[in-house]
VOGU-3710 file (C-alpha; in Angstrom, 3 decimals, decimal comma):
1> mtavldapav> 76,591/65,971/-82,714  76,806/66,750/-79,006  73,482/66,397/-77,188  71,825/69,727/-76,503  70,630/70,806/-73,082  66,948/70,778/-72,207  66,723/74,560/-72,479  62,962/75,113/-72,924  62,106/74,033/-69,378  64,436/76,711/-68,051
11> ldapaelsgd> 62,872/79,401/-70,217  59,406/78,415/-69,038  60,248/79,169/-65,413  63,285/81,484/-65,098  62,087/82,804/-61,744  62,718/79,401/-60,191  66,465/79,743/-60,666  68,836/81,597/-58,383  71,276/84,035/-59,932  74,157/81,545/-59,857
21> elqgvlaara> 71,961/78,759/-61,221  70,775/80,944/-64,078  74,315/81,934/-65,004  75,317/78,284/-64,962  72,513/77,426/-67,365  73,346/80,330/-69,681  77,053/79,441/-69,651  76,226/75,835/-70,536  74,029/77,047/-73,389  76,820/79,260/-74,693
31> aearrlvvdm> 79,314/76,382/-74,656  76,872/74,068/-76,429  76,084/76,763/-78,994  79,797/77,189/-79,745  80,075/73,464/-80,489  77,157/73,747/-82,892  78,809/76,670/-84,680  81,945/74,568/-85,116  79,755/71,833/-86,596  78,433/74,393/-89,093
41> aasprgchlg> 81,995/75,389/-89,983  82,591/71,700/-90,754  79,794/71,658/-93,328  80,771/71,721/-97,025  79,904/75,426/-97,065  81,733/76,521/-93,919  80,487/79,558/-91,990  81,431/82,931/-90,525  83,071/81,296/-87,533  84,951/84,101/-85,760
51> gslsvldili> 82,078/86,570/-85,499  79,567/83,851/-84,650  81,699/82,750/-81,702  82,371/86,302/-80,502  78,689/87,290/-80,467  77,268/84,146/-78,848  77,298/85,296/-75,225  75,551/88,527/-76,235  72,888/86,572/-78,112  72,356/84,106/-75,256
61> aalhrasagd> 71,841/86,990/-72,809  69,597/88,949/-75,204  67,411/85,929/-75,981  67,070/85,259/-72,272  65,863/88,853/-71,869  63,357/88,346/-74,662  62,087/85,147/-73,018  60,346/87,321/-70,412  57,547/87,610/-72,971  57,108/91,392/-72,797
71> gtevvlskgh> 57,484/91,977/-76,526  61,247/92,469/-76,570  62,689/91,797/-80,042  66,314/90,818/-80,686  67,729/91,643/-84,135  71,106/90,316/-85,219  72,191/93,172/-87,455  75,536/91,505/-88,262  73,584/88,901/-90,193  76,665/87,079/-91,491
81> aaaglyaaly> 76,953/85,608/-87,968  73,802/83,606/-88,719  75,434/80,371/-87,544  75,797/81,892/-84,075  72,186/83,058/-84,099  70,831/79,662/-85,144  72,868/77,941/-82,445  71,722/80,444/-79,800  68,070/80,081/-80,840  68,336/76,291/-80,605
91> vsgilpenpa> 69,940/76,076/-77,180  67,505/78,734/-75,922  64,588/76,478/-76,844  63,275/78,622/-79,700  64,225/76,404/-82,643  62,533/72,973/-82,659  65,401/71,254/-84,502  69,181/71,242/-84,457  70,177/73,647/-87,259  73,754/72,379/-87,647
101> plyglagspy> 73,067/69,373/-89,949  70,759/71,550/-92,078  72,946/74,646/-92,307  73,294/75,852/-95,889  71,414/72,938/-97,451  69,158/73,636/-100,436  65,614/74,183/-99,207  66,696/74,729/-95,605  65,813/78,016/-93,875  69,240/78,020/-92,179
111> tghpgpkvpg> 71,006/80,095/-94,808  74,177/82,142/-94,518  72,123/85,176/-93,473  68,989/84,860/-91,323  65,465/85,399/-92,584  61,945/85,236/-91,149  61,412/81,608/-92,184  63,500/80,772/-89,111  61,526/80,720/-85,831  62,632/83,630/-83,658
121> vrfptgslgh> 63,795/85,752/-86,617  61,383/88,564/-87,456  63,589/90,596/-89,810  66,005/89,448/-92,532  69,529/90,786/-92,132  72,421/90,518/-94,519  73,404/93,966/-95,754  75,222/95,446/-92,790  73,558/98,278/-90,901  69,961/97,353/-91,714
131> gvpyaagwam> 69,178/95,488/-88,493  69,873/98,562/-86,370  66,932/100,571/-87,795  64,737/97,459/-87,681  65,285/97,247/-83,920  64,860/100,999/-83,471  61,621/100,869/-85,434  60,419/98,025/-83,215  61,223/100,100/-80,128  59,356/103,074/-81,567
141> arrigslpgl> 56,308/100,924/-82,364  56,236/99,569/-78,814  56,460/103,087/-77,423  53,747/104,485/-79,697  51,484/101,622/-78,678  52,257/102,190/-74,973  53,580/98,628/-74,894  56,481/97,233/-72,883  59,556/95,607/-74,310  62,839/96,566/-75,903
151> giavagdgel> 64,175/96,700/-79,419  67,648/95,178/-79,120  70,038/95,413/-82,071  73,265/93,408/-82,019  75,828/94,928/-84,382  79,513/94,427/-85,091  82,193/97,056/-84,726  83,111/96,749/-88,403  79,442/97,322/-89,157  79,681/100,757/-87,544
161> qeglvwetcq> 81,331/101,928/-90,761  77,825/101,920/-92,284  76,271/105,380/-92,266  72,802/103,926/-91,712  73,824/102,950/-88,176  74,567/106,550/-87,247  71,488/107,919/-89,011  69,438/105,545/-86,888  71,252/106,598/-83,730  70,436/110,212/-84,493
171> vaaaqrlgnf> 66,738/109,428/-84,996  66,575/107,166/-81,919  68,015/109,892/-79,719  65,759/112,579/-81,241  62,698/110,374/-80,650  63,854/109,662/-77,071  63,690/105,905/-77,583  64,826/104,789/-74,160  63,633/101,271/-75,011  66,130/100,942/-77,889
181> vlvvdrnggq> 69,343/99,097/-77,038  72,287/98,795/-79,420  74,837/96,172/-78,385  78,155/96,347/-80,232  80,062/93,091/-80,571  83,463/94,756/-80,500  85,721/91,894/-81,547  88,125/94,147/-83,452  87,892/92,275/-86,744  86,068/92,515/-90,033
191> ndgmvadisp> 86,111/90,838/-93,436  89,361/92,349/-94,676  91,383/92,446/-91,467  91,363/94,366/-88,206  89,051/97,334/-87,666  91,906/99,381/-86,181  93,849/99,017/-89,449  90,915/99,781/-91,740  88,640/102,323/-90,054  89,544/102,862/-86,385
201> lpdlagrfaa> 86,909/103,719/-83,801  88,595/106,014/-81,259  86,521/107,023/-78,233  83,536/104,964/-79,327  81,801/105,545/-75,990  82,173/109,298/-76,440  80,780/109,053/-79,946  77,589/107,334/-78,759  77,274/109,780/-75,866  77,521/112,673/-78,324
211> fgfdvvetdg> 74,592/111,168/-80,227  72,517/111,282/-77,037  72,887/107,688/-75,809  73,444/106,272/-72,382  76,632/104,240/-72,740  77,991/101,210/-70,917  81,237/99,405/-71,705  81,425/95,783/-70,630  83,039/92,390/-71,151  81,014/90,814/-73,945
221> hdlaeltell> 81,685/87,341/-72,570  80,485/88,103/-69,016  77,004/86,578/-69,078  76,128/87,845/-65,598  76,956/91,430/-66,571  75,184/91,162/-69,907  71,990/89,733/-68,416  71,959/92,442/-65,754  72,427/95,222/-68,324  69,556/93,901/-70,439
231> agdrssatrp> 67,210/93,067/-67,561  65,457/96,413/-67,154  62,351/97,442/-69,070  63,656/101,001/-69,570  60,056/102,195/-69,775  60,931/105,469/-68,070  64,246/106,012/-69,904  64,438/108,787/-72,477  67,894/108,072/-73,894  68,715/104,994/-75,981
241> laviaatvkg> 71,338/102,647/-74,550  74,578/101,665/-76,272  76,367/98,648/-74,808  79,931/98,403/-76,082  80,817/94,760/-75,473  84,500/93,900/-75,779  84,734/90,425/-77,288  87,282/88,040/-78,789  86,875/86,926/-82,387  86,693/83,136/-82,377
251> kgvpavegka> 86,001/83,042/-78,622  86,094/79,548/-77,148  88,290/77,899/-79,791  91,926/78,554/-78,797  93,228/77,752/-82,289  91,421/80,762/-83,807  90,853/83,187/-80,914  91,727/86,758/-81,834  92,673/85,898/-85,402  91,270/87,887/-88,310
261> ashyvsidar> 91,585/84,748/-90,462  88,775/83,161/-88,425  86,258/85,443/-90,156  85,099/82,677/-92,526  86,214/79,099/-91,984  85,622/75,701/-93,559  87,121/72,719/-91,730  86,977/68,927/-91,817  85,286/66,692/-89,250  88,551/65,735/-87,530
271> ranqwkraik> 89,476/69,332/-86,815  85,912/70,122/-85,762  86,062/67,374/-83,141  89,378/68,730/-81,850  87,998/72,241/-81,587  84,788/71,102/-79,888  86,752/69,236/-77,243  88,614/72,479/-76,439  85,391/74,416/-75,762  84,674/74,779/-72,040
//
């Protein structure tokens, strides 16, 4: 395994870093996390590689936001990308152990979908769509208690085919949950192929706006932009925020970037080493 960065010291004192220094640290974490995901794909069980790699920058930025300690909760609603979440939690200093050698082992908490036995995971997610209302409910609880912090849900674009997502959006807008943030990992792929071929999402920004959301479209691999978008406390906002993050399935591994076949991958150690060397 590649040695992991000493991330916890950074999280303990983020104010000591300049903007460029912080982005350098977050970028290094993202690269290290991608190598760990590849290690998990090289386990006997394999993993959901493509979506784990596409969502990693979003998770790194969201976990950095949560490290402010104001009660912000990050929920990975696309729970099949658990390998990406475990890697992001580890390089962010939240997990005490490297999850890659333990991924999928009997008795290990690092299962194919995340659950609350894993440090940093409050809600179990597996059935698509369920993490979005968890995060909205967290945001509502913080607001009712006059407490700071966001409820951040990270969902996939294929996941938006679940009606529960849109029911939650309707409730979040009606309840004026300005502290609810839904980030869409828009990598264009899903289990059975490409989203555009299965259930297209035309004018997705307009759809969220029609539900009463503030909407931002961004590069889902631009850590500086992502951290800036998630930095505010939104305590005075009255409209939920949808961040549509354009991403690349399999990001960071040229052999699988943009390929629907990267959705679930099992590889041998030789190929894993090749892929890890290609990650920058």
